[in-house]
N, C-alpha and C positions, 0 to 999 in steps of 0.2 A: 780795506787792505787786501783782502782775498781777490777782489775784482782787479786791482792793479797787477797782482802777480799773474793772474790768468791772462791779462792783456799782454803782459811782457812775454809770457811763454808763447802766446799766439804769434806775436811779432817775430820772435826768434825762430819759431817754426816756419813762418812764411819766408823769412830771409834765407834760411837753410834750403828750403824747397826751391826758391828762386835761383840760388847759386847752383844747386844740383841740376835744375832744368837747363841752365845756361851751359854748364859743362857738357851735359849730354847732347845738347844741340850742336855745339861746336865739334864734338867728337863725330857725330853723325855726318855733318857737312864735310868735315875733313876726309872721312873715309869715302864718302860719295864722290868727292872731287879728285881723289887720288888716281882714278882711272884704272883701278885694278878690277876689271869686269871680265876677265878671262880672255880667250882668244878673240882676235879681231877679224872681221870680214870686210871686203870692199863692196860698196854699192855706188851706183851712179845717181847723182841728184842734179837738179837744176842749179846752175851757177848764178842765176839771176831770175827775176820775175819774167815769166814768159806770157806772151799774148795768146789768146785762143786761136787755134788753127794755124799758128805760125810754123814755118818750115824751120827745123832745128839745124843749127850748125854745131857739130859735135865739139869743136875746139872752143867756141865762144859761149855756147849755151849750157853745156854740161860739164860736170866735174866728178871725179871719183873721191869718195870719202871713206874712211874706215870707221866702223861702228862695232860695238861688242856683238859677238855671235849670238848672244841671247836675244838680240833684237833683229835677227836675220829674217823673221817673218815679215818685217817691213820691206825687205828686198823684193818681195813679190809685188809691192806697190810702185816699184821703180823700174827703169829700163836696165837691161843687162849691160854690164861693162864690156 
């Protein structure tokens, strides 16, 4: 009888922990997807895959995108807008 009670308590605990993990995961994903990462900066990136040593056409090959300022270190890896 005691073994059955312990098994049920373990099952209930596992279900509660699973529900808690699911709620926390959805909360984290929702906050990450909300786009509230502070001020934005503009950087220029490739608009499509580029071939090596190809001459770039600014209108066709490049585009400006906004990224959170906290990622502005990546701007050093791109061309200036």
